[in-house]
N, C-alpha and C positions, 0 to 999 in steps of 0.2 A: 308231240302226238304220240305216241307209239313206238314201240320198238319196231324199228323198220327192218324189212327182212333184207334189204340191200340198199345200194344206192337206187333212188328211184327217179323221180323226174326232176328236172332244171327249176330252181324258184328265181324265177325271172324269165319272162318268156322267150322262147326261141322259136324261130321260123325255120322250117326247112322246105325249101321249094326245088323240087325235082325236074320238073316241066311247067310248061305254060300252065298258071294256077286256074282251076276251075274254077268256074263261077258258083256262087253259094246259091242257095234256094232247091225248091225242090227238083229233083229229076223229071226229065218228059220226054218222050219221044226216042229219036237216035241217042241223045244224051244219055238215057238211062239204060239203053242197050249197050253202050259203050261201057258201063261202070258195072256193067253185070246186075245184081241183086242188091248192092250196095252194102251189104253184112261186111263188117270189119272185125277182126278178131284180136284179142291182146291177151299176151301171158300174163298170168298171176300165179301166186301161191293159194293154197288152201287158206281161206278167211278163218280166223281163230273161233268166231261165234256166228250165229245169224247173222243176217243182213238188217240189224237193227242200228241205226244212226247212233245212238247213246251208248251202246254196246260194242263199238267198233272204234279199236284203237290202236290198228296197226295197217300197215300199208296197203295190203292187197285188198282187205275189206272195205278200207277208206276208197280206195280208186272206184270200187263198184258203187258204193252208195251215193257217192258223189256224181255219179251220171244217174242214178235214179232220184236224187233230191235237188232241190235249189234251196240254197240257203239265203239270209237276210242279206249278206255282203258278198263280194268277191275282191280279187285285188288284180292289179294292170302289171305290167312288166316292169314297173318301178317299185313295186310291193306296196303300191297308193290304194287304199280302200276305196272300192266302186259298189254303190247300191245295186243289189240283184233284186229280190223280192221285197225288201224294204223301199217304200217312198222315201222316208226319211227316218234319222236315227238322232234325236235331239236331247242335249244336257248341258245343262248351265254350270255343273258342280263336281261331275264324274260320279255322282251317287245317284241322282234320280234320273232317269233316261227314257223317254218318249219315243215309243216304235211305231210307225204307221206304215201298213202294207200296201203295196200297188195291187191293182184290180186284174183279173184275168188268170188267175192261178187255181188250177183244181187238183185234187190227187187224181192217179190214176183209175180209180173206182168212179170218178165223176165229181165228186163231193167238193165243195170249196174250201180252199184255205183260209182261214181265219186265224184271229188272234188268239182265240181258244186252242187252236191246233198246235201254235207254239207254248202257249201256257201249260197245257195238260201234259206236252211232251215234257218239257223241262222239270217239272214236279216231279213226273214218273222216273227220269233220269236222278233227282236228287236224292229220292227215298231209298237209304241204304237196303231196304228189305227188298227192293228190286234188283242189287248186284250188279249195277252199271258200270262197264270200264271205266266211262270219263265222268264218274259219279263228282270227283274232285273239283271238275272245273265248273260247279255251279255252287262253291263253296262261297264265294262272295255275294250271293244273292241273299237278303233277309229272309230268314226263317230255316236256312240248310240246316243250323244247328238242331232244330226241333226234328227235322226228316233225317237227318243221320248223326244221330249223338254218339256214335262210335261203336267200337265191339263191346258184347255183352250188355247194350242197351237198346230199346226198344224207340222208335218214332213216337213221337208225342203229339204231331199235327198229321193231316192229310194234304196240306197245299202249302206253296211257298210264299210264305205272308208278303214277301217282297214281288210279288208279281200280282197284276190287278188288269182284268181286261175291261176296257173302256167302252168299246163298241166293236162291230164285227171286224174291224179294220185296223183296230188300235189298241195297244197295250203299254203298261207301265211297268219298269223295273227299277227295284229300289235294291241298292247294294248296302252292305254293311261296312263298307270301308270304300273312299274314292279309289278308282280304279281306271286310270286312262287308257288302256289297252282293251278295254271293255268291248268298244265296237271292232275293233280288231279281231279279237276271239270268237266273234259272232259269225266268223267265215268258216269255222270249223264245223266238223259234221255232227259235234255232239249237240248244236243248237239247230239242227234242220228239224222241221214241223214233222207232228204224226197223226195220220188220220184216226177216225173214231174205231174204226176196223181193227187197228192196233190193239186197242185194249181189251176187245173181246178174246183175242187168242194171241199174246205175244210170242209164244213159241213157234207157233204155225206160222206168223207174219214174218219171223226170220228167214223162213226158207222161200216166202213170195212175197216181198215186201210191196205196198203201195204206195211209191212216192208221189212227189209234185214235180219232179224232173224231167229233162229232155227224153229219157228213156226209160221205158216200162219194163217189167217181168215179160218173158215170154217163155211161160212154164215156169216149173219150179227149180231152186237152188238144185244142182246135181253135183253133191258132194264129191270131192277128188277127180271131179270131170270138168265140169264148165258151168257158167251161170249165162242164161242167154236173155239179150234184151231185145226191144223193138222201140223205133222212134215212137212217142207220144206225140200225137200231131196237133192235140190241142194245147200243148206248152207254148207260151207267147214268144219262144226263140226257136219253134220248130222249122220255119222257112229258113233259118240261118244253118240249119243241121243238113249234109248230105248223105251221112251214113243212115241206111235204112235201120240200122240196129248194130248192136256189139255182142260179140260173144267172148266172154271172159274165160279162156282155156287154161284150167288149172294143171300146172307141170310141177312134178317132182324133182325134175333135174333139169336145169338150164342149158345143158349142152344139148340136150333133145329138142327144146324150146329152139334154140339157136340154128340148129338142122333146119327144123320145120320152117324158120324165118326165111334161110338161105333158098329153100325149095319152094317158098310161095304159099305155104300152108299155116302160116302165121302173119298178120299183119303189121303187129307192133309188139316188140320186146323192151321190157324198161330197163334190163339190164343185161349188156353183154357179158358173158361168162368171161372169166379169167383166163380160160384156156385159148379163148378166141381174140383176147384184147390185141395182141400184138399184130394181128391180120384182119381186124374188122374193117378197118378203113379201105383196106383192099378189097377184101371179101364183099362190101356192101357199098362202094362208092359214095355215092351223093345220098344214099339211103342210111349213112352213119349218122348219130348225131351225138353232139357232144357239147359240154358247156359245164357252168358251176350249178351246184345244188346246194340244198340247205341242212344236209344230213352230217352228223359227226359218228364215227365209228368207234367204239369203246371194247375194252375189256372190262367186265363189270366183277366186282368183289362182293361178296354177301357179309359185310361188315359185323352185321348184326346176329348172324347165323351162324358164323363159324370163326371161332377163337383164333384160328390161324390167320385171321386178316386184321385181327384188332392193332396190331401195330402199325403206326404210320411209316416208320422206317421200311417194314416190310412191303408195304403198297408202293414205296418211292423206289425200293429196289426193283420190283418187278418193272414199273415203268422205264427205269433207265437201263433195264437189261434188252428192251424193245428198239431194235434197229428202225425206225420208223421211214426212214429216207429208202433203205435196201427192200423194205416191203413194197413201197410205192414204185421202186423201179422193177424189180425183179419179178413181181407179182402182178402188179398192175399197169407196166409200161409207162409209168408216169403219171397215171392218173388220178392216184390218191394222195394228194400233198399232205404231209405230215402235220397233224392236228396239234397246235400249241394252244389251245382255249377251250374251254367247254362252250364257249358261244361262238356261233357259226360266223365266218367273215361277210356273209349276205345281210347281216341285222345290225343296227348301231348298237354298239357296245363291244364290239370284236376288239381284241388288242393282241397285234402282232407278237409273237413271244411271251405272251402273259405266263405261261406255263414255266417258263425258266428252264433251269438244269434239269428239274425232273421230268421233263419230256424230253431230254436228250440224252442219246445211246452212250452210255459211259459203263461198259462192262466192270472196270476196275472199281470204280465207287459203289456200283450196284452190288458186286460181292461184298464189299465192306458193309454196305448199310445191312444186307442180308445177313450177315454173322451178328451185328450188333443187335438184330431185333430177335434173334433165337431162333429163326428160322421156321418152316413149316414142320407138322408132323411127317417123319419119316421121308423127309427132303423130298416130299413128291408133291407136284401140282397139278390138278385136271382142269380143263377149259372147256367147258361146252358149247356147242353151236348147232345150229339148224341146217341140216344137210341139202335144205331144198333150196336155199339162198346162194348157192355157190361161195361158202365160205371155207370150205377145207382147206384150200390154197393158203390163204393168209392166216389162218388158225395154225396150222401146222408149223408154217413159217415161225411165228411168234414162239410156239411152244419151241421149236429147236433153238432159236435165239435164248431164250431163258434158260432152257435146260444146259445150253454151252456157256452162258454168262454166269450162272449163280451156281454151277454143277452140281443141279438137282435132277429129278425124273420130273419130265413134265408129258402130260397124255392129253390129247384131242379127242373130247367124246362126242360122237355125234349123236344129233336128235333127228329123228327122221323129217319132221314138221317143224316149221315155226311155231304153230300152236301149242306143239307139244312140251317145248322150252320155256314158253310163257306161262304155260298152266303149272309145270313144275315150278318154277320160281315164283309164281302168284301164291301157290300153295305150300311155298317154304319146304318143298320134298326135295330140291336140289341145292346142294351148299357148295358146290365147286366155283370156279372162277367160271365166267360165261361172257360169250360174246354178244354185243347188243350195239344198235345203232338207233339214232333218233332223226326223225324228219320233223320240221318244225309244223306247228297246227295254225299258227298265226304269226307274222314277222315281227317278233318282238323279244329282246333279250331274256326276258321274264319268262319265257316258253321253254327255255333251254336250261332253266334252273330249277322252279318249283314242282312241274309236273315229275321229275326224277330224282330229284335230292331232298324235297321238303319232307317234314314229318307226316303231313296228311297223306302224301302220295303213296306212303307204305301201304294202305289197305285201298286207297281209292286213286290209285295213278299207277306210275311206273318206276317206283322206289322200289328196286327188287333186290337191295343191297340193305335194306333195313338204316340207312343213313340218317342220324338226327343230330343235330348241332344248333344250340340256341340261339347263339350270333348270328349264325346263317338265317333261322327264320325271323329274327327281329329284323334285319336288313331287308328281307324280301318285304315284310309289312310297310316298313319305312318306305321304300321303292315304289310300292302300290300307292300309297299316299301322297307322293310327290305332285307339287304343283303344276310342275312340267316335265315334259318328257326328256330334257337335258338332264335335271335334277334328278329324276329316276334311273337313267342309265347310270349314273355315275353311283348311286346305291347299289344297283345290281351288280356293277362290276366288282363293288366290295364285298358283295355275297359270292360272286365269282371267284375272289382271291381266296376265300376260306376254301372251298372246294377243291380249287387248285392247289393248295398246300395239304389237306388233307386226302386228296385222291381216294374217295370212295369207289371211283370207276377209274379207271385210265384210259384218257384220250388218247388215240391211235393216228387216225386218219380223218381228213374232210373228205366228204363224198363229192365226187363230180357226175355230171351226166354223162354216160357212155350207153347209148340206146340206138336202137336199129328200126326200119319199118320195111314193108313189102313195096314192089312196084305199083300196088292198088292205090297206093296213096302219092299225092304230089305236093301235098302241103299239110303241115302239121304244127301246132303251137302247144306248149308244155308251160304251165303256169305255176304260180308262185307256191302252190301248196302241193306241187309234185305230182298234179294230176293232167292227164289229157284235157284239153280245152276243146270239147266237141264239135262246137261250132267254127272252129279253124281246120277242121280235117277237110280237106278236099280230096275227092277220088279221081284218078287218073282218066 
């Protein structure tokens, strides 16, 4: 998915019970009085763009649009696919897919969600002229090459030929290659539907989106302040949701958010700041949430845009100059285990120790490799990071480790907001090393490889380093066409081995869930895609 601003939510549901679990359903009488107005607040950072699902490829915006929209599928605590708005999703060959919708879903403006709502939304996202962040995720649908022919070329079609509306509830999807993970992919926000109103004014829609989810906008997106929502009573699951609305509070500083959480002025915080990590359990008691998560934290290297990073030995030297376990213990109190693969342990395909010695701290060998590579210009390295995500501590520690191990000057460069560094990287305006993280869009090894390291992800994805390798591309394509999941995983692992050797990014740690909530909540579950599952939130 997206470059994650920080560790977000656990992949694989976690239930936190503080007191007697409140009953589900709408509040009434004394129960409503006890729960106050039922409004819940959650901490996020400023989303990179307006709240359009197909243009949302970072964690804060994704959290919001996932509350405003309901997709075709969701995932249970075992990462298994569950039908959401889809009544059925059928295929015999992983190429041709028939999708039938459930009845009862309407957009927040009262219009009905139909097959056309999906076809129109996907066609818009796949057209390169619309510059949607998630454009590359539609590349496997027939006709994508006509809508996204590449830089300096213009689309030669107006529709995705692989999409066909059969009737109001049914549409067909034809892929240009077999892809067994397609059904799983449909759980990501890029594949949410859009109402007719979107196409009348996409920019205005971003500030006040009209979704089909359990919450609707309550006013406009107040940039750098808040995004306020109210429960949509006509949603099929409305009776399961106790919160009357969610206010997503935008914070530039996580320490400030944590103080608000402790004071009861904030109800959900997705990441405990590093300064409070050692005391969070004591501070919050049963309101502290921890568990495994789907993210991987990296140091990214712009291999295509800065000649200093072209040599693989230099990249390996930087990797071996980092003491991952020291970062885990000293900065994160043991809650960020060292990363030893590009694939997260939560999905099939992860291999313990896959990175080998390249991800092990060895300052002596790191120094030797650095000298063999010819080193960096002026023996100087800069690492950019977003200051709104509480990354200063670990990036500063990494900078100090590399500086000491390699005998060079290393500077940590803060960007005020995550959106700012994403824009600078996307526009090729920043060519230093950079902090980046990845949370999965869907539970499949492919999602840790293609969206970050493939050639197509340079212009339409998250390949901010510009890395390209033909053998890697070929293995991804072979894995996509594999007749079974087991065979696909083996091929994805071979592709993984290539980037583990080349190190276009340097894996540093695996995320873990370290969150907290207020006394206002008695129960909360956090799902596979790192989002709060709002039907699980119970009010005290």
